[in-house]
C-alpha positions in Angstrom: -14.9 2.7 -1.0 -17.1 2.7 -4.2 -20.7 1.4 -3.6 -21.0 0.4 -7.3 -17.8 -1.8 -6.9 -19.1 -3.4 -3.8 -22.5 -4.2 -5.2 -21.0 -5.6 -8.4 -18.5 -7.8 -6.6 -21.3 -9.1 -4.3 -23.4 -9.9 -7.2 -20.4 -11.5 -9.0 -19.7 -13.7 -6.1 -23.3 -14.9 -5.9 -23.7 -15.5 -9.6 -20.2 -17.3 -9.8 -21.6 -19.8 -7.4 -24.9 -20.1 -9.2 -26.7 -18.9 -6.1 -30.1 -17.2 -6.2 -30.7 -14.4 -3.7 -32.5 -16.7 -1.5 -29.6 -19.3 -1.6 -26.9 -16.8 -0.7 -29.2 -15.2 2.0 -29.5 -18.6 3.6 -25.7 -19.2 3.5 -24.9 -15.8 5.1 -27.9 -15.9 7.5 -29.5 -12.8 6.0 -32.5 -12.0 3.8 -33.1 -11.9 0.1 -34.4 -8.3 0.6 -31.2 -7.1 2.1 -29.0 -8.8 -0.6 -31.1 -7.4 -3.3 -31.1 -3.8 -1.9 -27.3 -4.0 -1.6 -26.8 -5.3 -5.2 -29.1 -2.6 -6.5 -27.2 0.0 -4.4 -30.4 1.0 -2.6 -28.7 0.3 0.8 -25.1 0.1 1.8 -23.9 -3.3 3.3 -23.0 -3.4 6.9 -19.6 -4.6 8.0 -21.2 -7.7 9.4 -22.8 -8.5 6.1 -19.4 -7.9 4.2 -17.7 -10.2 6.6 -20.5 -12.9 6.3 -20.3 -12.8 2.5 -16.5 -13.0 2.5 -16.5 -15.9 4.8 -19.3 -17.8 2.9 -17.9 -17.1 -0.5 -14.2 -17.9 0.3 -12.8 -14.4 -0.4 -11.7 -11.4 1.7 -13.6 -8.3 2.8 -10.8 -6.3 1.2 -11.7 -7.8 -2.2 -15.4 -7.1 -1.8 -14.6 -3.5 -0.8 -12.3 -3.0 -3.8 -9.3 -2.4 -1.6 -7.1 -5.1 -3.0 -7.7 -6.5 -6.4 -4.8 -9.0 -6.1 -6.9 -11.2 -3.8 -9.1 -12.5 -6.7 -8.8 -16.3 -6.7 -6.6 -17.2 -9.7 -9.0 -19.6 -11.2 -11.6 -17.0 -11.6 -11.6 -13.9 -13.6 -13.6 -10.8 -12.6 -15.3 -8.3 -14.8 -16.8 -5.4 -12.9 -19.1 -4.7 -15.7 -20.5 -8.2 -15.6 
C-alpha cells in the first residue's frame, strides 16, 4: 500500500466531484483537517475513513488503496500525477 497513491486517489475523487475539503468532510462525516492531512500525506487514513470515502464517492476501497486499477469507473480517467 503506497501512501502517495492513496493520497492522490482521495484528492482525485474529491476534485472529480468538484468538492472542497469541507464538502467532502461533510459527506463522509469527518473533518477538513483529517482529509487535508491525509491528502498531504501527513497522516495515514484509517480503514473507517477509506470505507466512508469509497461509499460516498461510489468507488471501492481496493481502488483507493491502489490494489485494483481495473475498478476505475469507465467514464472517468485517472492520472495519478494530477
